[in-house]
C-alpha positions in Angstrom: 38.9 33.5 28.3 35.7 32.8 26.5 34.9 29.8 28.8 35.1 32.3 31.8 32.9 34.9 29.8 30.4 32.2 29.1 30.2 31.2 32.8 30.0 34.7 34.0 27.1 35.4 31.5 25.2 32.4 32.5 25.6 33.1 36.2 24.5 36.6 35.8 21.5 35.5 33.6 20.4 32.7 36.0 20.7 35.0 39.0 18.4 37.5 37.4 15.9 34.9 36.4 16.0 33.3 39.8 15.3 36.6 41.4 12.5 37.3 39.0 10.8 33.9 39.6 11.3 34.2 43.3 9.7 37.6 43.3 6.7 36.5 41.2 5.9 33.4 43.1 6.4 35.1 46.5 4.0 37.7 45.4 1.5 35.1 44.3 1.9 33.1 47.5 1.4 36.3 49.6 -1.7 37.2 47.7 -3.1 33.7 48.1 -2.3 33.6 51.7 -3.8 37.1 52.3 -7.0 36.0 50.4 -7.2 32.9 52.4 -6.8 34.8 55.8 -9.5 37.3 54.7 -11.9 34.5 53.9 -11.3 33.0 57.3 -12.0 36.3 58.9 -15.2 36.6 57.0 -16.1 33.0 58.1 -15.3 33.9 61.8 -17.4 37.1 61.6 -20.4 34.9 60.3 -19.8 32.5 63.2 -19.8 35.1 65.9 -22.9 36.5 64.5 -24.7 33.3 64.7 -24.8 32.6 61.0 -24.3 29.2 59.4 -21.2 28.2 57.4 -21.0 25.5 54.8 -20.7 21.9 56.2 -17.1 21.5 55.1 -15.9 24.1 57.6 -14.7 22.8 60.8 -15.4 25.2 63.6 -15.8 25.8 67.3 -17.9 28.5 69.1 -17.6 29.1 72.9 -19.3 31.5 75.1 -17.6 32.7 78.2 -19.1 33.8 81.6 -17.8 36.7 83.6 -14.9 34.8 84.9 -13.8 33.9 81.4 -14.8 30.2 81.9 -16.4 28.1 79.2 -20.2 28.5 79.5 -21.3 27.0 76.3 -19.6 25.2 73.2 -21.1 24.9 69.8 -18.9 22.9 67.2 -19.3 21.4 63.9 -20.3 17.7 63.7 -17.0 16.1 63.4 -15.0 18.4 65.8 -13.6 16.6 69.0 -12.1 19.0 71.8 -10.6 18.2 75.2 -12.5 20.7 77.4 -9.7 21.0 80.0 -7.0 21.7 77.5 -9.4 24.0 75.6 -10.0 26.1 78.7 -6.2 26.6 78.9 -6.2 27.7 75.3 -9.0 30.2 76.2 -7.0 31.7 79.1 -3.8 32.1 76.7 -5.9 33.8 74.1 -7.4 36.3 76.5 -3.9 37.0 78.0 -2.6 37.8 74.4 -5.0 40.7 73.9 -5.4 39.9 70.3 -8.9 39.9 68.8 -7.6 37.7 65.8 -4.8 35.2 65.7 -3.8 31.6 65.2 -3.6 29.0 68.0 -3.1 25.2 68.3 -5.9 23.2 69.8 -5.0 19.5 70.4 -2.2 19.9 67.9 -4.4 21.4 65.3 -4.2 24.9 64.0 -7.1 27.2 64.5 -7.9 30.8 63.6 -9.8 32.6 66.2 -11.9 35.8 66.5 -13.0 37.4 69.9 -16.4 39.1 69.9 -17.3 41.1 73.0 -20.8 42.4 73.7 -23.0 43.4 76.4 -24.1 39.8 76.7 -20.6 38.5 77.2 -17.6 37.2 75.3 -17.8 34.8 72.4 -14.9 33.3 70.7 -15.2 31.6 67.3 -12.6 29.0 65.9 -12.0 27.5 62.6 -9.7 24.7 61.8 -6.8 25.8 59.6 -5.5 22.2 58.7 -6.9 22.1 55.1 -5.8 25.7 54.7 -2.3 24.9 55.9 -2.2 21.7 53.8 -3.3 23.8 50.8 -0.5 26.4 51.3 2.1 23.7 51.8 1.0 22.1 48.5 1.1 25.5 46.7 4.5 26.0 48.2 5.7 22.6 47.0 4.1 23.2 43.4 6.0 26.5 43.2 9.1 25.0 44.2 8.8 22.3 41.6 7.7 24.7 38.9 10.6 27.1 39.7 13.2 24.3 39.8 12.0 22.8 36.5 11.7 26.3 34.8 15.3 27.2 36.0 16.7 24.0 34.8 15.0 24.6 31.4 16.1 28.1 31.3 19.6 27.1 32.3 19.8 24.7 29.2 18.3 27.6 27.0 20.6 30.1 28.6 23.7 27.8 27.8 22.6 27.3 24.2 22.0 31.0 23.6 25.2 32.0 25.3 27.1 29.8 23.1 25.3 31.2 20.1 26.0 34.8 21.3 29.6 34.1 22.2 30.4 32.4 18.8 30.5 35.6 16.7 32.6 37.4 19.4 34.9 34.4 19.5 35.1 34.2 15.7 35.8 38.0 15.5 38.5 37.7 18.2 40.2 34.6 16.4 40.1 36.5 13.1 41.6 39.5 14.7 44.4 37.3 16.2 44.8 35.7 12.8 44.9 39.1 11.0 47.6 40.3 13.4 49.5 37.2 13.2 49.5 37.3 9.3 50.2 41.0 9.2 53.1 40.4 11.4 54.3 37.6 9.2 53.9 39.7 6.1 55.8 42.5 7.6 58.6 40.4 8.8 59.7 39.2 5.5 60.4 42.7 4.0 61.9 43.9 7.2 64.3 40.9 7.2 65.2 41.8 3.6 65.7 45.4 4.3 67.9 44.5 7.5 70.0 42.1 5.5 70.6 44.7 2.6 71.3 47.4 5.0 73.9 45.1 6.6 75.6 44.6 3.2 75.7 48.3 2.5 77.1 49.1 5.9 79.8 46.5 5.5 81.1 48.4 2.4 80.9 52.0 3.8 83.4 53.3 1.4 81.8 51.9 -1.8 79.9 54.2 -4.1 76.2 54.4 -4.3 76.4 53.0 -7.8 78.2 49.9 -6.8 75.5 49.3 -4.2 72.5 50.2 -6.2 71.2 46.7 -6.3 70.9 46.4 -2.6 69.3 50.0 -2.4 66.7 48.9 -5.0 66.0 45.9 -2.9 65.3 48.0 0.1 63.2 50.4 -2.1 61.2 47.5 -3.2 60.4 46.1 0.1 59.6 49.5 1.5 57.0 49.9 -1.3 55.6 46.5 -0.4 55.4 47.4 3.3 53.7 50.6 2.4 51.1 48.8 0.2 50.3 46.3 2.9 50.0 48.9 5.7 47.7 51.1 3.4 45.6 48.0 2.6 45.2 47.1 6.3 44.3 50.6 7.1 41.7 50.7 4.3 40.2 47.5 5.7 40.3 48.7 9.3 38.6 51.9 8.2 35.9 50.1 6.3 35.2 48.0 9.4 34.8 51.2 11.5 32.8 53.1 9.0 30.6 50.1 7.8 27.3 51.9 8.8 28.6 55.5 8.7 29.4 56.2 5.0 27.3 58.7 3.2 25.6 57.2 0.2 24.4 59.4 -2.7 22.9 58.6 -6.1 25.8 57.8 -8.6 26.0 56.7 -12.1 27.8 53.4 -11.8 28.0 53.2 -15.6 30.0 56.2 -16.1 32.4 55.1 -13.2 33.1 51.7 -14.7 33.6 53.2 -18.2 36.1 55.8 -16.9 38.0 53.2 -14.7 38.4 50.9 -17.7 40.5 53.6 -19.5 42.9 53.6 -16.6 43.7 49.8 -17.2 44.1 50.1 -21.0 47.9 50.5 -20.8 48.6 47.6 -18.4 46.2 45.3 -20.3 48.0 46.0 -23.6 51.4 45.5 -21.9 50.4 42.1 -20.7 48.8 41.2 -24.3 45.4 40.7 -22.8 42.1 40.9 -24.8 39.5 43.1 -23.2 35.8 42.8 -24.0 33.1 45.0 -22.3 29.3 45.3 -22.3 28.4 48.2 -20.0 24.7 49.4 -20.0 24.2 53.1 -20.0 23.0 55.2 -17.1 22.7 52.7 -14.4 22.4 54.3 -10.8 23.0 53.1 -7.3 23.0 54.7 -3.9 26.8 54.5 -3.2 30.1 56.1 -2.4 31.9 57.0 -5.5 35.4 56.5 -4.2 34.6 53.1 -2.6 33.0 51.9 -5.8 36.1 53.0 -7.7 38.2 51.0 -5.2 35.9 48.0 -5.6 36.3 47.9 -9.3 40.0 48.6 -9.2 40.6 45.6 -6.9 38.5 43.3 -9.1 40.3 44.5 -12.3 43.8 44.3 -10.7 43.0 40.7 -9.5 41.8 39.7 -13.0 45.0 41.1 -14.7 47.3 39.5 -12.2 45.8 36.0 -12.7 44.7 36.1 -16.4 47.0 33.6 -18.4 49.4 34.7 -21.1 47.4 36.0 -24.2 44.3 35.6 -22.2 41.1 37.5 -22.0 39.1 39.6 -19.6 35.3 40.4 -20.0 33.6 43.1 -17.9 29.7 43.2 -17.9 27.4 45.8 -16.2 23.7 45.4 -16.5 20.4 45.7 -14.5 18.3 42.7 -13.4 15.3 42.6 -11.2 16.0 45.9 -9.4 19.7 44.9 -9.1 22.8 46.2 -10.7 25.0 43.2 -11.7 28.7 43.8 -12.2 30.8 40.9 -13.6 34.6 40.8 -14.1 35.7 37.5 -15.7 39.0 36.4 -16.6 40.7 33.3 -18.3 43.3 31.5 -16.5 44.1 28.6 -13.9 40.9 29.3 -11.8 40.2 28.7 -8.2 39.6 25.2 -6.7 36.2 24.5 -5.2 37.5 24.2 -1.7 38.9 27.6 -1.9 35.9 29.6 -3.4 34.3 30.2 0.0 37.6 31.3 1.5 38.9 33.8 -1.0 37.2 36.8 0.7 38.9 36.0 4.0 41.8 38.3 5.0 45.3 37.2 4.1 43.8 34.0 2.4 45.7 33.0 -0.8 44.8 30.1 -3.0 48.4 29.4 -3.8 51.1 31.0 -1.5 53.8 30.4 -4.0 52.0 32.6 -6.7 51.7 35.7 -4.4 55.4 36.3 -4.9 54.8 36.8 -8.7 51.7 38.8 -8.3 52.7 40.8 -5.1 49.4 39.9 -3.5 48.7 39.9 0.2 45.4 38.4 0.2 43.6 41.5 1.5 42.2 43.0 -1.7 39.1 40.6 -2.0 38.5 41.3 1.8 38.4 45.0 1.1 36.1 44.4 -2.0 33.8 42.2 0.3 33.6 44.9 2.8 32.8 47.7 0.3 30.0 45.5 -1.4 28.6 44.9 2.2 28.7 48.7 2.8 26.4 49.1 -0.1 23.9 46.4 1.0 25.0 44.1 -1.8 26.5 40.6 -2.4 29.7 39.3 -3.9 30.6 35.8 -4.9 32.9 34.0 -7.2 32.5 31.3 -9.8 35.4 29.3 -11.4 36.2 26.5 -13.7 39.8 25.2 -13.4 42.0 26.1 -16.3 39.2 28.1 -18.0 37.7 31.2 -16.3 37.1 32.9 -13.0 34.1 35.3 -12.5 33.6 37.8 -9.8 29.9 38.8 -9.5 28.8 41.9 -7.6 25.1 42.5 -7.0 24.1 46.0 -5.8 20.5 47.5 -5.2 19.5 49.6 -8.2 18.5 53.2 -7.6 15.6 54.2 -10.1 
């Protein structure tokens, strides 16, 4: 599909460029041809009025008697003309009834101009061989220039077409991968639900209490599906609204402090130590709900992957007109080869661990999208079996 798109784009592009080149060079050629013809007319007018021309101009002037026969011929030094055939040319010219035109004399092209007066008819000729050779060379030059230019532009067009298609192809591939992964994630809970429903239906006369285990499995998987769908919808909405959200001046210090209170219970239950260092009254241009979502994702991620009796540190401070938010936790850590991939959708460092944590690999993608919305950056640092830190940089609002 993308190969066809590339070819179509290149063909359209080259067709337009070819048309533009032909139009430009045709205009230049026509202007040159017109200027040359105008100069020839001026030279012919000089000749019929008995004025001298530069030595390089090959010309012939003939005077005719009343019967239109050649009475006198004046020509440049190096001009040779067959008088008999020349008389035939004169008759042809007079029969044309054109005062200015082009004829062949002894296989050489000449422009002529007829001048009639009370003293008789005078016809001036100027050899166009050099002019014709000049126009031919000009046409050849134009053809070579156009051909080489189009070849160069074709190579440039192919290069930039590939560059232009790459992001589209990458987005398309990611979309396909997203759909495939989402289908896979939904397939598992649906299979479990279907299996448990089959078990319940096979014992229609049994009581709810006896089948509560299967019902709880169905309920758990339904909740998992609901969570996944909500996360996918959130991510999709962030993609669509990337440049449409309304930003306002918000106190991020107050938001982080209030959000930390929400995690006290779960941190206590998991026997995790929490240390914080939150600078007061730091402001950004942002969307309050999305910043809450961002911090919630980072904290949820830290709690899930903190080791037993581990520790979480949260820092918020300003540095060089930026607000720095760091959420750090002890634990297994992230391998170096995975650091650059963890913000990709559905990516998980260890697929076997998501069963314990209940993660789908979408949370950090949502966090990344929110940070990009706020013109910031997010990245991770990790030391295996020690700590993992997520660092968010946002522009500070003075």
